[in-house]
Structures are given as C-alpha cells and as structure tokens.
C-alpha positions as CSV (number, residue, x, y, z in Angstrom):
1,M,140.5,-41.4,86.1
2,I,140.1,-41.3,82.3
3,R,136.1,-41.0,81.5
4,H,135.6,-39.6,77.8
5,P,135.2,-42.0,75.1
6,L,137.2,-40.1,72.7
7,A,140.3,-40.0,75.2
8,W,139.9,-43.6,75.3
9,C,139.8,-44.0,71.2
10,A,142.5,-41.7,70.9
11,W,144.8,-44.0,73.1
12,A,143.8,-47.0,71.3
13,T,144.6,-45.8,67.6
14,A,147.8,-45.2,69.4
15,A,148.3,-47.9,70.8
16,L,147.1,-50.7,68.1
17,A,149.8,-48.6,65.7
18,A,152.8,-48.8,68.1
19,A,151.6,-52.7,68.0
20,F,151.5,-53.6,64.4
21,I,154.5,-51.3,63.9
22,D,156.9,-51.6,66.4
23,R,157.5,-55.6,66.0
24,N,160.6,-55.4,68.3
25,P,160.2,-57.9,70.8
26,F,161.7,-55.3,73.3
27,L,158.7,-52.5,72.4
28,Q,156.0,-55.5,72.6
29,A,157.4,-56.4,75.8
30,L,156.8,-53.0,77.4
31,L,153.7,-52.3,75.7
32,L,151.9,-55.2,77.4
33,L,153.2,-54.1,80.2
34,I,151.9,-50.7,79.6
35,V,148.0,-51.8,79.0
36,I,148.5,-54.7,82.0
37,N,148.7,-52.1,84.4
38,I,146.1,-49.6,82.6
39,F,144.0,-52.7,82.6
40,I,144.3,-53.7,86.0
41,P,143.0,-50.6,88.3
42,Y,140.1,-50.0,85.4
43,R,138.9,-53.4,85.1
44,G,136.5,-52.5,88.6
45,G,137.4,-56.6,89.7
46,R,135.5,-57.6,86.4
47,Q,136.2,-61.2,84.8
48,I,137.6,-60.5,81.4
49,R,137.7,-63.9,79.5
50,I,138.9,-62.4,76.2
51,W,142.6,-62.5,77.6
52,K,142.1,-66.7,76.6
53,I,141.5,-65.5,73.1
54,G,144.5,-63.7,73.6
55,V,146.7,-66.0,74.5
56,A,145.1,-68.5,71.5
57,L,145.9,-66.0,68.9
58,A,149.5,-65.4,70.0
59,V,150.5,-69.1,70.0
60,V,148.8,-70.4,66.5
61,P,150.9,-68.2,64.4
62,I,153.8,-69.6,66.6
63,I,152.5,-73.0,65.1
64,F,151.6,-71.7,61.4
65,S,155.1,-70.5,60.9
66,V,157.3,-73.4,62.5
67,A,155.2,-75.9,61.1
68,L,154.7,-74.5,57.0
69,S,158.0,-72.3,57.0
70,R,161.4,-74.2,56.0
71,F,163.7,-71.0,55.7
72,G,166.3,-70.1,59.1
73,T,169.3,-71.4,59.7
74,H,169.0,-72.6,63.5
75,V,167.1,-76.0,62.8
76,L,165.4,-77.4,66.1
77,F,164.5,-80.3,64.3
78,T,163.9,-82.3,61.3
79,L,160.6,-84.9,60.2
80,P,160.5,-87.1,57.9
81,G,158.9,-86.4,54.4
82,I,155.4,-85.8,55.2
83,P,153.1,-84.0,53.6
84,I,152.9,-80.1,54.5
85,I,154.4,-80.5,58.1
86,G,157.6,-82.6,56.9
87,G,161.2,-80.6,56.5
88,R,163.0,-79.1,58.9
89,W,161.6,-77.0,62.1
90,T,163.2,-73.7,62.8
91,L,164.0,-71.1,65.4
92,D,163.5,-68.7,63.3
93,A,160.5,-69.3,62.0
94,A,159.4,-69.7,65.8
95,L,160.4,-66.3,66.7
96,F,158.9,-64.6,63.9
97,G,155.7,-66.3,64.6
98,A,155.7,-65.5,68.0
99,S,156.5,-61.6,66.7
100,T,153.2,-62.0,65.1
101,G,151.5,-63.8,67.6
102,A,152.6,-60.9,70.1
103,A,151.0,-58.3,68.0
104,L,148.0,-60.3,68.0
105,L,147.7,-60.4,71.9
106,L,148.4,-56.9,72.1
107,T,145.4,-56.2,69.8
108,V,143.3,-57.9,71.9
109,A,145.2,-56.3,75.2
110,V,144.0,-52.7,73.9
111,F,140.1,-53.9,73.3
112,A,140.0,-55.6,76.0
113,V,140.8,-52.4,78.1
114,V,138.3,-50.2,75.9
115,Q,135.8,-52.9,76.6
116,T,136.1,-52.3,80.1
117,T,136.4,-48.6,79.9
118,V,133.7,-46.8,77.3
119,R,130.5,-47.6,77.5
120,S,128.4,-47.6,74.5
121,A,126.0,-45.1,75.4
122,D,128.5,-42.2,76.3
123,L,130.2,-43.3,72.8
124,L,127.1,-43.1,70.9
125,A,126.3,-39.8,72.7
126,V,129.6,-37.8,70.9
127,L,129.1,-39.6,67.8
128,P,128.1,-36.7,64.7
129,R,124.5,-36.8,63.9
130,P,124.6,-38.6,60.5
131,F,126.4,-41.4,62.1
132,Y,124.1,-41.6,65.0
133,R,122.2,-44.5,63.7
134,A,124.6,-46.3,62.3
135,G,126.6,-46.7,65.4
136,T,123.6,-47.5,67.1
137,T,122.9,-50.1,64.9
138,V,126.1,-51.2,65.3
139,A,126.3,-51.0,69.2
140,L,123.2,-53.5,69.0
141,A,124.5,-55.5,66.7
142,L,127.7,-56.2,68.9
143,A,125.6,-56.5,72.2
144,F,123.7,-59.6,70.1
145,A,126.9,-61.8,70.7
146,P,127.6,-62.1,74.2
147,K,123.9,-62.3,74.7
148,T,123.1,-65.3,72.7
149,V,125.7,-66.6,74.1
150,A,124.5,-66.3,77.4
151,S,121.1,-67.4,76.2
152,L,123.0,-70.6,74.7
153,Q,124.3,-71.7,77.7
154,S,121.3,-71.2,79.7
155,I,119.5,-73.8,77.1
156,R,122.0,-75.9,77.2
157,E,121.9,-76.2,81.0
158,A,117.8,-76.2,80.8
159,R,118.2,-79.2,78.5
160,Q,120.7,-80.9,80.8
161,L,118.0,-81.0,84.2
162,R,116.1,-82.6,82.0
163,G,117.8,-85.1,81.4
164,Q,118.6,-84.5,77.8
165,R,121.9,-84.3,75.6
166,A,123.6,-81.1,75.4
167,G,126.8,-81.6,73.6
168,W,127.1,-81.1,69.7
169,R,124.9,-83.8,68.2
170,S,122.3,-81.8,69.9
171,A,123.2,-78.4,68.3
172,P,119.9,-79.1,65.7
173,Q,117.7,-79.1,69.0
174,L,119.3,-76.1,70.3
175,L,119.0,-73.9,67.1
176,L,115.2,-73.8,67.5
177,P,115.2,-72.2,71.0
178,L,118.5,-70.2,70.0
179,L,116.4,-68.5,67.2
180,L,113.2,-68.1,69.2
181,T,115.2,-66.1,72.1
182,T,117.4,-64.3,69.6
183,L,114.0,-63.1,67.7
184,E,112.1,-61.9,70.7
185,R,115.2,-59.9,72.4
186,A,115.5,-58.1,68.4
187,L,111.5,-57.6,69.2
188,Q,111.8,-55.7,72.2
189,Y,114.6,-54.0,71.6
190,G,112.4,-52.9,68.4
191,E,109.7,-52.1,70.5
192,S,112.4,-50.1,73.0
193,L,113.8,-48.0,70.4
194,D,110.1,-47.3,68.7
195,A,109.3,-46.1,72.5
196,R,111.9,-43.5,72.9
197,G,111.1,-42.3,69.3
198,F,114.6,-43.5,67.8
199,G,114.7,-41.8,64.3
200,S,111.6,-40.2,64.1
201,R,113.1,-36.1,65.9
202,R,116.6,-35.0,66.3
203,R,118.3,-36.7,68.9
204,S,118.6,-35.5,72.7
205,R,121.1,-36.1,75.1
206,Y,120.7,-36.7,79.3
207,R,123.9,-35.5,80.0
208,S,127.3,-34.9,78.0
209,V,130.5,-36.4,79.2
210,P,132.5,-33.6,80.2
211,W,136.1,-33.4,79.5
212,A,138.7,-33.5,82.1
213,I,142.5,-32.4,82.5
214,P,143.7,-36.4,82.7
215,D,141.5,-36.9,79.3
216,V,143.1,-33.6,78.0
217,L,146.4,-35.4,78.3
218,V,145.6,-38.6,77.5
219,V,144.6,-37.2,73.7
220,V,147.9,-35.3,73.7
221,G,150.0,-38.0,74.8
222,S,148.2,-40.5,72.2
223,L,148.4,-38.1,69.5
224,A,152.3,-37.6,70.2
225,A,152.7,-41.4,70.6
226,L,150.9,-41.9,67.6
227,A,153.2,-39.4,65.7
228,A,156.4,-40.6,67.2
229,I,155.2,-44.5,66.1
230,V,154.2,-43.6,62.2
231,L,157.0,-40.8,61.5
232,V,159.8,-42.0,63.5
233,P,161.7,-45.3,61.4
234,V,161.3,-48.1,63.3
235,Q,164.2,-50.7,62.5
236,P,162.3,-54.2,62.0
237,Y,163.0,-57.2,63.6
238,N,163.8,-59.9,60.8
239,P,164.5,-63.4,63.1
240,Y,165.5,-64.5,59.4
241,L,168.2,-62.2,59.3
242,N,169.5,-61.9,63.4
243,L,168.0,-63.8,66.2
244,R,169.0,-61.1,68.7
245,P,166.9,-57.7,68.6
246,S,168.2,-54.6,68.3
247,A,168.4,-52.2,70.9
248,P,165.3,-50.0,70.2
249,A,165.6,-46.3,70.0
250,V,165.1,-43.9,72.9
251,N,162.3,-42.4,70.3
252,N,160.3,-45.4,70.3
253,I,160.3,-46.2,73.9
254,L,159.4,-42.4,74.9
255,A,156.3,-42.8,72.5
256,L,155.3,-46.1,74.7
257,V,155.7,-44.1,77.6
258,L,153.1,-41.4,76.4
259,L,150.3,-44.0,76.5
260,A,151.4,-44.9,80.2
261,I,149.3,-41.7,80.9
262,P,146.1,-43.4,81.8
263,A,148.0,-45.7,84.5
264,I,149.9,-42.8,85.9
265,T,146.7,-40.7,86.2
266,V,145.1,-43.5,88.4
267,S,148.1,-43.5,90.7
268,L,148.0,-39.8,91.4
269,S,144.5,-39.9,91.8
270,R,144.6,-43.2,94.3
271,M,147.3,-41.3,96.0
272,D,145.3,-38.2,96.2
273,H,142.4,-40.3,97.5
274,A,145.0,-41.5,100.3
275,A,146.2,-38.6,101.5
276,H,142.6,-36.8,101.4
277,H,141.2,-39.5,104.1
278,A,144.4,-39.6,106.1
C-alpha cells in the first residue's frame, strides 16, 4: 500500500490537473471511477461526509448555468419574462454546467482520498525546515474546523437535553460557549506545543517515513501522467458547439490509467496476502 505522503501529493497534483484540464465527459467519468476505486480500499471503513459536499457542488453549476445562460440551440422550455431567470433554458447550458460540476466533484473526491490516506504528522515530517513552523500552523488551523463543528453539535445537544431551543434562533446563545470552548482548545494546543519545545531548538523526528517500491511507482506514474496531461493537447469539449463529446485520444486515456497505480498496488498486495495465507 502507498504510505509516503509525498507520493500521495504527487498523485493528487496529477489528478487535480486531469480534473480541470481534461473536461471531456468520457475522461471525467474514467477519472471518477479511478478515484472511487482508490478511495474504497484506503478508507478503512470510515464514513466520509465530504461526498455530500461534492454532490452539492456538482449540482449548483448546472442550476446556475441553465438559469442564467441564454445560449444554445436545444431549448428545454421557455419561461416568461421573469427577471434574471426568464427566457430560454437550454440543454447546451445544462451540459456546460455539468462539465464544470463534474470538475468540482472530482476535486472534492481527490481531497477525500488525500484526507483518508495522508496523516498531517507524516506530511509535516517531510517538510523542509524553513516551512515546518508554517506547516504546523496550517495543520492546527485545519484541525480546528472539524473540532469546532463537533463542539457546536455537542453544545446544541446539551441545550436540547435541558429543554432549551437549539435552532437558528438560539445562535446568539450558542456563540459564547462555542467561543469559550475554542479558546480553551487553543490554550491546550499552545501548552502542548510549549511542552514539546516547539520552535525553541532544532526539530527532531521520532521516525522517518520510509520509501517503498509502490511509493516510487506512484510518484513516477503521477509525474508521467502530469506531463502527458499538460503537454499533450486535449480537444476541448464545448456543448454550445457540439453536444456530443469527441472520443478521447489514447494518450489521454493512458495518462489517466497511470493514476490508477494506487488501486493496482492495493489489489496486488491483497492477492499476495491471500496467497500467503492459503
């Protein structure tokens, strides 16, 4: 399995480049299948709610594109002269918004994979010394967001158990305990960093993240895929000119197949593990 954080960073960079450059629907569908097949074996049974955000981000561009764009020849229906949304609603605009929404969905999916596979401590360990303090600050700031949401949920549940309102009207009553909880957590983080001597001397490492053959394969494959995506020209998909997307080139398909190396390595390791126990 892939464990080194730099390998996952290289894979994520190539996958994000493919998501935003290769806007062909066939390539987007292939990339989504690859990301799903990587996410399933690496998630470890954890539930990731970020997928709901990805689906919402995929739907919003479709709505905005259809409601605000008046271009295209394939008319779905026509609304009366209502401000902003009145006029022709076209299939061309819907497909254009779907292409943008698919790119956003792929972005969320790639970050979901990175979230489940990369530990922030391992990523900080491989940072160069000048970026270590800034990276630690960013990691702590990112860790505050989910914990703040969890604290808000706990405060709401406590108010509900006491028979108090916990809806949006009670937001002013929720802000004070949430602020105090957040400040207390910040003080705990500061005391923990101070106890570990953060910033006072040269940082030490408890253990280094080793490189393995699958990690090297992912880095090489990701760099090759990134070079192919950036250097090989892609025929853009424009539904306003032609609703039917063109068939993707073989080079673009091979570049996306290289991004499936993490899923292939997991399958091979499981087969080897099963054969060993048999």
